[in-house]
N, C-alpha and C positions, 0 to 999 in steps of 0.2 A: 034094754039089751038089744043088740043087733042080731038079726037072724044069720044062720050059717050062709056063707057065700063061698065061691070057689075062685081061685086065682088061676087063670089059664096062662101058664108060663109061655107056651109056644106062641100064643097070640101076641103077647107083649113083646117077646124077643123078635118077632117078625115085623114090628111096627115102631122101631126107634124113631123114625123120621117120616113125617109127611108134611111138607111145607116149611119145616124148620131144619136147622143143620145140627147134627150130632156127630162129633168127631172123637173117636177112640180113646097192742097191749089191749082186752075184749071190749067192744062198744056196748053201752048200756042197753041199746035197743035190740041186741042179738039174744036169742033164746036158745035153751038147750033142748035136745031131742034127737034121735038118731035116724038116719035114712036107711041104713042097712044095705048100702050099695058097696060093691067091691072095687078093687083097683081098676081104673079105666086104662085101656090100651093107648088112648091118645091118637086119634086119627086127624092130625093137623090141628089148626086153630079152631077153637069153638067159642061160641057165645060172644056177648059184648057188642053193644051198639055204641059206636063212638059218637059223642055229641058234636054236632056240626054248628058252626057259627057262634059258639060260646067264647072263643078265644082267638088270638092271633094265629098266624100260620104255625102249625106244630113243628117241633124240632125232633128229628128222628135220631135215636140212639140204639146201639146194639148191645144186648146183654149176652155175655159169654159165661155160662154157668158150668164150672168144673166141679164134678163130684170127687171130693178128696178122700172119700172113705173106700176101703178095700172091697168089702162085700155088703154094701148097703146101697142098692139101687134107689134112685129117686123116681117117684111117680110123676106123671104129667104135672106141669106147674100151673097153679092158679096165678094169674097176673092181673093187676089192677093199677090204673093210672088215676090219680085223684088229688084232692087238696085236703086241708085240715078239717073241712066240714064233714068228711066221711068218717064213719066209725073205724077205729083202728082194728087191724086183724086180731090183735091180742094185746093184753097188758101183762107183763111179767108179774107174778104174784097174785093174779086174779084168775078166776075160773074161765076155762075155754068155752066159747060158744058151741052150740050144737054143730053148726056148719064147720067150724075149725076142727072139732072132734071127729067129724066124719072124714075130713081130709087126713088127719093124723092117724086114724085107725084103719081106714079103708083105701087111702090114696085117691079118693073121689072128691073132685072140686065142684061137683054139680050144685050143691047147696050154697057154697060160697058165691058162685057166679049168680045164682038166682037171687041171693040176698042183696048183692052189691050192684048188679046190673040195673042202671037207671036210678040208683039211690042218690041222695043229696051229696054233692061234692065228688061224684065219680064220673070220670071221662070215659073210661073203658074198663070192663071186667070180663075176663074170658080165660081160656085154657091154652097152654102152649106146650108143644113137644110130646114125647112119648116116654118110655122107660129109659133112664140115663144111668148106665152102669158106672162103677168105680173107675176113675181115670178118663172117663169120657167127658166131653164138653157139649152142652146144648147151647146153641146160639139162636137168638131171634131178635127182631127189631120191634121197638115200641115208639110211640109218639108222646112227647110231653109238651106242655105249653106253659106260659107264664101263669095262667089261672089254675092249671092242673100240673104242678111240678113234681109230685110225689109218686114213687114207684113202690108197690108192694108185690112180692112174689112168695109163694109157699109150695112145698112139696113134701110128701111123706117119704121117710126112709123105710122101705117096705118090708125089710127083714126085722121089724120091731113091732111092739104092741101099739105105740102111739107117739113115735118120734117124728119130728118134722124139722125142716130147715126153712128159713124165711128171711126176707128183708121186709121191714115193717114201716112203710111210709118214709122212704129215704129219697132225698133230692139227689139225683145221679147226674154226673157230668163225664164226658169222654176223658179217659185217662185214669179214672178212679178204679181201685182194686179193693174189694172188701172180702175178708175172711170171716165166716160166721159159724157158730157152733150148732150142734144138734140140740133141739129143744124138745121138751116133754110136754105134751098137752095136758097131762095130769088127769086124763079122762078115763084111762084104763089101767088096771094093775099090770106092772111089767113082769108078767109070769113067764115070759119067754117060751111059752108052750105053742106048738104048731097049731093047736086048735084055735088060737087067737091071733095068728100072724098070717097075713095074706101073701107074703113074698116068696120068691123062688127058693129060699132056704128050706122050705117045707113042701111036702107032697101036695100036689094040686087038690087032692081029695080030703085034706086035713081040715078044711073049713076056716072060718074066721069069726068066731063067736066072742062077743064081748065078755070080759071077765072082771067084775068089780067096777068100782067108781074111780079108782086111781087116787092120786095124791090131792086132786081137787084144785090145782092151780098150775099155770104155765111156769116152767122153770127150765134150767139147763139140764139136759138129759145126762144121766149117770153112766150110760153105756150098757154093755152086755156083760152080765155076770158069768154066763157060760155054765150054769149048774142044772139046766133042764134040757129042752130040745135044741136050743141054740148053743153052739160052742163059742169059745173065745175068738175063733176066726172071724166072727161077725161083729166083734167089738171094734171100736175106733177111738182115735185120739183127736180131740178138737184142734183146729177148725175142721168142719165137715164139708163146707161148701165155700168156694171162691167165686165171686162175681167180678168180672172185668168188664169195664164199660168202654166201648169204642164208638166211633162215628158211623 
């Protein structure tokens, strides 16, 4: 169970961008356990030691991430550049790791960065951006190489119990456009009660307490029912996130 935390909406809303631009399947070695940390405001880029000398000159690409959901802000993004030697972020139909559950429930990528930074097959692991509201685009640059060609990103939809959006080890090229659905980490019951939701849909004093063990595996999220604290205004129709790649 995660302890009660508080979502400071004013802090997040005042820090959409510092250093980035915002415009208007689980590895076997990952273990479960909760950190109990809340949604981070995202003060620019964090974490990640880029490996030097392991590959030819990196190629720079820009990810432009559009939030296609009306009232589901995205938390700061976990970002990883890697190859197939790295543990995948998740496997659909399998249990989420503790680190992924922390991101999906709390919007906190600290545990993911700690797990992957310096791990086998990982070129970079860190955090990008701040809170990205519906209709806004978060843009940031990453470097890929021939040895480390895969991109993984993940963010919580913060007006939910444990919904997240992600690219899971994708080789990206300029000109590509990918639309992705909301995913359910399966780590918490979708009770839609403000006592278990960290986002601005709920009062900052409502807390964020874990409720149950959820469905037990990563799957496509079923959306918001609207029969408790969350209304149907917070529901969405997939896709939830669009990633456009440019030079």
